[in-house]
C-alpha positions as CSV (number, residue, x, y, z in Angstrom):
1,M,-26.7,-9.8,2.9
2,R,-23.7,-9.5,4.9
3,A,-22.7,-12.1,7.5
4,T,-22.7,-10.9,11.2
5,V,-19.3,-12.9,11.4
6,Y,-17.4,-10.5,9.2
7,R,-18.7,-7.3,10.7
8,S,-15.5,-6.7,12.6
9,I,-13.3,-6.8,9.6
10,D,-14.9,-3.3,8.5
11,T,-14.2,-1.6,11.7
12,A,-11.3,0.7,12.0
13,N,-8.9,-0.2,14.8
14,T,-8.5,3.0,16.6
15,F,-7.2,4.1,20.1
16,L,-8.0,7.7,20.9
17,G,-8.7,8.5,17.3
18,L,-5.3,7.1,16.1
19,A,-4.7,4.2,13.8
20,F,-3.7,1.3,15.8
21,P,-0.8,0.2,15.9
22,S,1.3,2.6,13.5
23,E,0.0,5.9,14.7
24,V,-0.2,4.9,18.3
25,L,3.2,3.6,18.3
26,V,4.5,6.9,17.1
27,V,2.9,8.7,20.0
28,L,4.0,6.1,22.5
29,A,7.6,6.3,21.1
30,V,7.5,10.1,21.5
31,F,6.3,9.7,25.1
32,W,9.0,7.2,25.9
33,A,11.6,9.4,24.4
34,T,10.5,12.6,26.3
35,A,10.1,10.6,29.6
36,V,13.6,9.4,29.5
37,T,15.3,12.6,28.2
38,L,13.2,15.6,29.4
39,P,11.4,16.8,32.6
40,P,7.9,15.6,33.0
41,G,5.8,18.7,32.1
42,T,8.0,19.3,29.1
43,G,7.6,15.6,28.0
44,L,3.9,15.8,28.5
45,L,3.5,18.8,26.4
46,I,5.4,17.4,23.6
47,T,3.5,14.1,23.7
48,I,0.2,16.0,23.6
49,A,1.6,18.1,20.6
50,S,2.6,15.0,18.8
51,Y,-0.9,13.6,19.3
52,V,-2.5,16.7,18.2
53,V,-0.3,16.9,15.1
54,L,-1.1,13.2,14.0
55,R,-4.8,14.0,14.6
56,V,-4.6,17.0,12.3
57,L,-2.5,15.3,9.6
58,T,-5.0,12.4,9.4
59,M,-8.2,14.5,9.5
60,G,-10.5,13.6,6.6
61,R,-7.9,10.8,5.4
62,P,-8.7,7.2,4.9
63,P,-7.6,4.8,7.8
64,L,-3.8,4.1,7.9
65,H,-3.0,6.8,5.5
66,L,0.1,7.9,7.1
67,Q,1.6,4.3,7.1
68,H,0.8,3.9,3.3
69,L,2.4,7.3,2.6
70,A,5.5,6.4,4.5
71,L,5.9,3.2,2.7
72,F,5.3,4.9,-0.6
73,H,8.0,7.4,-0.1
74,A,10.4,4.4,1.4
75,R,9.7,2.6,-1.9
76,R,10.2,5.5,-4.0
77,A,13.5,6.3,-2.3
78,L,14.7,2.6,-2.4
79,N,13.9,2.2,-6.2
80,A,15.0,5.6,-7.4
81,G,11.6,6.4,-8.2
82,R,10.7,3.5,-10.5
83,F,7.9,1.5,-9.1
84,S,6.9,-1.1,-12.0
85,P,9.0,-4.1,-12.3
86,A,9.7,-3.2,-16.0
87,A,11.0,0.1,-15.0
88,R,13.2,-1.6,-12.5
89,A,14.5,-4.3,-14.7
90,A,15.5,-1.7,-17.4
91,S,18.4,-0.4,-15.0
92,H,20.0,-4.0,-14.7
93,K,22.3,-5.7,-17.1
94,C,20.8,-8.2,-19.4
95,F,21.8,-11.9,-19.2
96,P,24.2,-12.0,-22.0
97,F,23.3,-15.8,-22.7
98,A,19.7,-15.5,-23.3
99,L,17.0,-13.3,-24.6
100,R,14.9,-11.3,-22.1
101,R,11.5,-12.9,-21.8
102,F,8.4,-10.7,-21.2
103,R,5.3,-12.0,-19.5
104,D,3.0,-9.6,-21.0
105,V,0.1,-11.0,-23.1
106,A,0.5,-10.3,-26.8
107,A,-2.2,-9.3,-29.0
108,R,-4.1,-12.4,-30.7
109,G,-2.2,-13.9,-33.6
110,V,1.0,-12.0,-32.9
111,L,4.0,-14.1,-31.5
112,P,6.5,-12.5,-29.2
113,P,9.6,-11.6,-31.0
114,F,11.9,-14.2,-29.2
115,L,9.7,-17.1,-30.5
116,G,9.2,-16.2,-34.1
117,P,7.2,-18.4,-36.6
118,L,7.0,-22.2,-35.7
């Protein structure tokens, strides 16, 4: 049985069908940029076009899909396509005065190579 207190956690925060605040801020930024630089009619058409494009791109997708997709591409660009810490650490120099220590759990009865038999 679910408590009624937590019902609001499962609801999507939307404004006119756009995820709040990420997608709404994109449309507001387009609105502000066009209001400052273009005539009112042209700015309104571009703002409505950006709203329609965002709605079409997110149709059938889970909530905050575009935000997660943008962060995915940002992490991929910043880390040269390597996501795991082990893959990123392989590109750095080893510390010359100590062995590299792995935190992975070894098989039962097998000691990591840097410890050796006791």
